[in-house]
ZAPA-133243 format. One record per residue (C-alpha): residue number from 1; residue in three letters; chain; x, y negated, z negated. Coordinates in steps of 0.25 Angstrom, whole numbers, m for minus. Example, Ala and Ser with C-alpha at 12.3 -4.5 7.8 and 13.67 -1.06 7.14 Angstrom:
ZAPA-133243
    n  res  chain      u      v      w
    1  ALA      A     49     18    m31
    2  SER      A     55      4    m29
END
This chain:
ZAPA-133243
    n  res  chain      u      v      w
    1  MET      A     69    m17    286
    2  ARG      A     62    m26    296
    3  ARG      A     55    m33    284
    4  LEU      A     68    m35    277
    5  VAL      A     74    m44    288
    6  PRO      A     65    m56    287
    7  ALA      A     66    m56    272
    8  LEU      A     81    m55    272
    9  LEU      A     81    m66    282
   10  ALA      A     73    m75    274
   11  LEU      A     81    m73    262
   12  ALA      A     94    m76    270
   13  LEU      A     88    m90    275
   14  ALA      A     83    m94    261
   15  ALA      A     98    m92    256
   16  THR      A    103   m100    267
   17  ALA      A     94   m111    264
   18  CYS      A     97   m111    249
   19  GLY      A    112   m111    252
   20  SER      A    110   m123    261
   21  GLU      A    104   m132    251
   22  GLN      A    112   m145    247
   23  PRO      A    115   m148    233
   24  VAL      A    107   m159    226
   25  THR      A    116   m171    223
   26  ALA      A    112   m181    213
   27  THR      A    109   m195    218
   28  VAL      A    118   m206    212
   29  GLU      A    111   m219    208
   30  SER      A    117   m231    215
   31  ARG      A    120   m242    205
   32  THR      A    126   m256    207
   33  LEU      A    133   m263    196
   34  THR      A    135   m278    197
   35  VAL      A    147   m284    190
   36  PHE      A    149   m299    189
   37  ALA      A    164   m301    186
   38  ALA      A    174   m312    185
   39  ALA      A    182   m314    199
   40  SER      A    195   m310    192
   41  LEU      A    190   m297    190
   42  THR      A    188   m294    204
   43  GLU      A    199   m284    206
   44  SER      A    199   m277    193
   45  PHE      A    183   m276    192
   46  GLY      A    183   m272    207
   47  ALA      A    192   m260    204
   48  LEU      A    184   m256    192
   49  GLY      A    171   m257    200
   50  LYS      A    176   m247    209
   51  ARG      A    180   m238    198
   52  PHE      A    166   m239    191
   53  GLU      A    159   m235    204
   54  ALA      A    168   m223    206
   55  GLN      A    165   m219    192
   56  ASN      A    150   m221    193
   57  SER      A    143   m215    206
   58  GLY      A    133   m224    213
   59  VAL      A    138   m237    206
   60  THR      A    142   m249    214
   61  VAL      A    148   m260    206
   62  LYS      A    146   m274    212
   63  PHE      A    154   m285    208
   64  SER      A    152   m300    208
   65  PHE      A    166   m307    205
   66  GLU      A    165   m322    202
   67  GLY      A    170   m333    192
   68  SER      A    164   m329    178
   69  SER      A    156   m342    176
   70  ALA      A    149   m339    190
   71  LEU      A    145   m325    186
   72  VAL      A    139   m330    173
   73  GLN      A    131   m340    180
   74  LYS      A    126   m330    190
   75  LEU      A    122   m321    178
   76  THR      A    115   m332    171
   77  GLN      A    107   m336    183
   78  GLY      A    102   m321    184
   79  ALA      A    112   m314    193
   80  LYS      A    111   m299    191
   81  ALA      A    124   m291    186
   82  ASP      A    127   m280    177
   83  VAL      A    141   m284    172
   84  PHE      A    148   m297    169
   85  ALA      A    163   m298    168
   86  SER      A    169   m312    164
   87  ALA      A    182   m318    165
   88  ASP      A    180   m325    152
   89  GLN      A    172   m324    140
   90  ALA      A    167   m338    142
   91  ASN      A    159   m334    153
   92  MET      A    155   m321    147
   93  ASP      A    149   m330    135
   94  LYS      A    141   m338    145
   95  ALA      A    135   m325    151
   96  ALA      A    131   m321    136
   97  LYS      A    125   m334    133
   98  GLY      A    117   m333    146
   99  GLU      A    112   m320    141
  100  VAL      A    116   m313    154
  101  ILE      A    125   m302    147
  102  ASP      A    122   m290    139
  103  GLY      A    129   m287    126
  104  GLN      A    143   m291    122
  105  PRO      A    154   m293    133
  106  SER      A    166   m286    132
  107  VAL      A    180   m291    136
  108  PHE      A    187   m282    145
  109  ALA      A    200   m290    150
  110  THR      A    207   m303    149
  111  ASN      A    214   m312    159
  112  ARG      A    224   m323    160
  113  LEU      A    228   m333    170
  114  ALA      A    239   m334    180
  115  ILE      A    244   m343    191
  116  ALA      A    242   m338    205
  117  VAL      A    251   m344    215
  118  ALA      A    255   m341    230
  119  LYS      A    263   m329    233
  120  GLY      A    278   m332    230
  121  ASN      A    274   m344    221
  122  PRO      A    279   m355    230
  123  LYS      A    275   m366    221
  124  GLY      A    284   m360    210
  125  ILE      A    273   m360    199
  126  LYS      A    278   m355    186
  127  GLY      A    267   m358    176
  128  LEU      A    255   m366    173
  129  ALA      A    262   m379    172
  130  ASP      A    266   m378    186
  131  LEU      A    252   m379    190
  132  ALA      A    250   m393    186
  133  GLY      A    261   m398    195
  134  ASP      A    259   m407    207
  135  GLY      A    257   m401    221
  136  LEU      A    251   m388    216
  137  THR      A    237   m384    220
  138  VAL      A    231   m376    208
  139  VAL      A    218   m369    207
  140  VAL      A    211   m364    195
  141  CYS      A    197   m358    192
  142  ALA      A    185   m368    187
  143  PRO      A    184   m370    172
  144  GLN      A    171   m362    171
  145  VAL      A    178   m350    177
  146  PRO      A    186   m341    167
  147  CYS      A    199   m343    174
  148  GLY      A    197   m359    175
  149  SER      A    194   m358    160
  150  ALA      A    207   m351    157
  151  ALA      A    214   m361    166
  152  LYS      A    209   m372    158
  153  LYS      A    213   m366    145
  154  VAL      A    227   m364    150
  155  GLN      A    228   m378    154
  156  GLN      A    223   m383    141
  157  SER      A    232   m374    133
  158  SER      A    245   m377    141
  159  GLY      A    243   m392    144
  160  VAL      A    244   m389    158
  161  THR      A    233   m397    167
  162  LEU      A    230   m392    181
  163  LYS      A    224   m399    192
  164  PRO      A    218   m388    201
  165  ALA      A    214   m390    215
  166  SER      A    202   m382    212
  167  GLU      A    194   m374    202
  168  GLU      A    189   m361    207
  169  GLN      A    176   m353    202
  170  ASP      A    184   m340    201
  171  VAL      A    198   m335    199
  172  LYS      A    198   m328    213
  173  SER      A    196   m342    220
  174  VAL      A    209   m347    213
  175  LEU      A    216   m336    218
  176  ALA      A    211   m337    232
  177  LYS      A    216   m351    232
  178  VAL      A    230   m347    228
  179  ARG      A    230   m335    238
  180  SER      A    225   m344    249
  181  GLY      A    236   m356    247
  182  ASP      A    225   m366    243
  183  ALA      A    231   m367    229
  184  ASP      A    246   m365    224
  185  ALA      A    241   m360    211
  186  GLY      A    229   m355    203
  187  LEU      A    226   m350    190
  188  VAL      A    220   m337    191
  189  TYR      A    219   m324    182
  190  VAL      A    232   m315    181
  191  THR      A    222   m304    187
  192  ASP      A    218   m312    199
  193  ALA      A    233   m316    202
  194  THR      A    237   m300    200
  195  SER      A    226   m296    210
  196  VAL      A    232   m303    221
  197  ALA      A    247   m300    218
  198  GLY      A    256   m302    230
  199  LYS      A    246   m313    236
  200  VAL      A    248   m323    225
  201  ASP      A    258   m324    214
  202  LYS      A    255   m325    199
  203  VAL      A    261   m334    189
  204  ASP      A    259   m331    174
  205  PHE      A    259   m342    164
  206  PRO      A    259   m341    149
  207  GLU      A    248   m351    146
  208  SER      A    238   m341    152
  209  SER      A    238   m334    139
  210  GLY      A    230   m345    132
  211  ALA      A    218   m342    142
  212  ILE      A    216   m327    142
  213  ASN      A    202   m324    147
  214  ASP      A    194   m312    142
  215  TYR      A    185   m304    152
  216  PRO      A    172   m300    146
  217  ILE      A    162   m290    153
  218  ALA      A    148   m288    150
  219  VAL      A    135   m281    155
  220  VAL      A    125   m291    161
  221  LYS      A    111   m293    154
  222  ASP      A    100   m285    161
  223  ALA      A    111   m279    170
  224  PRO      A    104   m271    182
  225  GLN      A    114   m260    179
  226  ALA      A    116   m261    163
  227  ALA      A    121   m247    160
  228  LEU      A    131   m247    172
  229  ALA      A    135   m261    168
  230  LYS      A    139   m257    154
  231  GLN      A    146   m245    160
  232  PHE      A    154   m254    169
  233  ARG      A    157   m263    157
  234  ASP      A    162   m252    150
  235  PHE      A    171   m247    161
  236  VAL      A    178   m261    162
  237  LEU      A    181   m260    147
  238  SER      A    186   m246    148
  239  ALA      A    201   m242    149
  240  GLU      A    199   m240    164
  241  GLY      A    193   m254    166
  242  LYS      A    204   m260    157
  243  GLN      A    215   m253    166
  244  GLU      A    209   m259    179
  245  LEU      A    209   m272    172
  246  ALA      A    223   m271    167
  247  LYS      A    227   m267    181
  248  ALA      A    222   m281    186
  249  GLY      A    230   m289    176
  250  PHE      A    219   m291    165
  251  GLY      A    223   m291    151
  252  ALA      A    216   m282    140
  253  PRO      A    205   m288    131
END
């Protein structure tokens, strides 16, 4: 009997040790996806980025939001990114000509212009022609920026000539001048005016239908996270992506 006690004690200790072992957990690889996207995509892509992260463990989506022309310039000068989303086809074409995108781009949304005015529309602006009147401070995007190109098109098609106080490098800068009171009105995208509803008012005008912008997306050539980039592109093009874009005011391709 004395000999059995040590043996039984050893067995008990071994069982306790086995029961205290922690389960082995798999290590999740940390990956960062870098997305260059037009400034007008800030809110919608920000939301899509969070959804994408939630669905892909260990993934962080890092955005760079600027005017599409500035983003193309950065890419052609060697900046590293995985995905490029432009606010017009012209700048995507420049990216393709500069050989900085991989494969064919896909259009995922459309957008059109609206007039952003101060809350309550104190100047009583009703349409595009009103922006050509005296005594108004009007701002638009620079011609090389998609929203500036669209502004130029609507002026040419309507015969209305604007004399802007400034030409900004992206649509968010135009919106900021209206919000701050530095401008009475600005030509922005419908989606941008919608994103600050309650802080500025939006005036739609029929001439905007003559300058609807297509928004294409593409994987960047030699992307550090090429497989993940294709996955994000497909996510933007998916039903879930289109739903988020529609919520922000974008049109379907």
